N, C-alpha and C positions, 0 to 999 in steps of 0.2 A: 155452895149452890152453883150449879152450872149455868152456862149461857143459854138463853132461849134461842129458838130457831131463827128468829128475826135478827137477833144480835150477831149470830154466826154468819148469816147471809150478808149483813151489813159489813162485817169485818172482811169477808172474802171479797166483796165487791170493792171495798176501799183499797185493799191490797192489789187487786186486779187492775184497778185504775192507775195506781202508782207504777205497776209493771209495764203498762202500755208505753209510757215515755221513758222508761229506764234503760240505761246502758249496761248496768251490772247489778247483780244480786250477790251478796256475800252472807254466808251463814257462819255463826260462831257459837260455841258452847260457853255459857256464862255461869255454869255451876260453881258455887262457892263465893261469888261476888256479893258484897253487901250493897245495900240500896244507895249509899253515898257514892260509891264508885260507878254504879250504873247511871246515876244522875249526872255525874261528870261526863261520862261517855255520851249521854244524850245531848248535853249542852254543846260538846265539841262537834257532834254529828249535825246538830241543828245549824251551827255556824257554817259548816262546809256544804250544806245542802243534802246531807245524807238522811234518808228516812229510816228510822229504826223502829222495829216492832217485834214484840214477843208474841208468838202465835202458837197455837196447837199445831202440831205437824200435819194433822189431817186437814185442817183448814188451809194451811200453807200449800199443801199438795193440790187442793182444789183451786186455789188462787193461781198457781203456775200452770195449771192444766190448759193446754191450747196456746201457750205463749212460747216465745223463743227460749225461755228459761226452764222448760219442762224437763230437761235432762238432770236438773238439780234435785228432782223428786227422790232419787235413790239415796241422797245424802241427808235427807231430813229425818234424823234419828236422834233422840235425846232432847234435853232442854236447850233450845236454840233461840238466838236473837237474829232477826233478819235485817240486813242493811241493804236498802234499795237506793241506787244513786243514778243521776243523770250523767255524772262525770265519773267514769270508772276509776280513774287515778285518785280522785279526791276521797272516794269511799274507801278504797284500799289503804290510803295513807292514814286516815283517821283510825280505822280498825287495827292496822298493823302497829301504829304507835301505841295505842291503848294496850294491845297484847304484849308489847315489850315491857310495859310498866306493871302489868297484872298477869301473873303466870296462871291464874285460874281461868282467864279468858283465852280460849283456844279457837283460832280460826279453823273451821273444818273444810269448807269448800266455797266455791263461788261460781258464777256463770256470767258470761256475756252472751248477747243474742246468738244462739245456735252453738255455743261451745261451753264446755265444762272446764273449770279451773281448779287446780289443787291448792292447798294452803301455800305451797312453795311458789306457785304462779302468782298468787295474790301478793306475797311479799315482794316478788320481783316487780310486779305492777306498781307497788307503792314506792319503789325507788325511782320511777320515771318522773320527769317534771310534769307538773299539773297543767291544765288547760290555759290558765292565765299566764303562767310562766312561758309556755310555748308561744302564745299569742304575742307576748312582749318581745320575745326573741325574733319572731317573724317580722314584727313591725320595725324593730331595730335594723334588721337585715334589709328590709325594703327601703328604709329611710336613709341608710348610709350612702348609697350612690347619689341620691338626690341632694343630700347635704354637701357631698363632695363637689358636685356640679355647681351648686350655688356658691361655695367658697371659691372655686376656680373662676367662675364668671365674675365674682366680686373682686378678684385679685387683678384682673385686667384694668379696670378703671382706677383701682387703687395704685397700681404701679405707674400708670400714666400721670396721676396727680402727684405722686412722689417725684417722678422725673421732672415735671414742670416746676415743682417747688425747688428742687436742686438746681435747675437751670436758672431760675429767678435769683436764687441765693448767689450763684456763681457770677451772674451779671451785676448784681449789686456790689459784690466785692471788687470786681474789675472797674466799675464806675467810680468807686470811692477812692 
């Protein structure tokens, strides 16, 4: 039994809403995967903030119509699973890692706002560090000069105290 018109409209509006805040969309063919593997993929995707959805391609084309991901319409052929992500690297990493372990799962294409990506581009994107890792590196880089300044400023009074202690020790030895 097919979906009713209301269900189709709800599905299209749900995906369209997800696309408004998205930074990337990745499509992959999942033909031949069993339910257990797809469930594993969904749990990994959920943890990384990737929205996964299996859609009819006609509904997906309607959802991307008028969005920055419209160029992806030509790639929507065959049984596809759609990964929509706010962090393009995180989505690419999850799907690429899953594709390495499951040869039936084939990444077909992807899109970032205004640009189309091939499967090779998505694999290259997956090799980049994620948003959290980049933020951590940035914070470390920004914190290093401040920490060095604090250590240097702390060294001046420390050296003064050590000098006074050595002087006191020397005077005590000469007095005794």
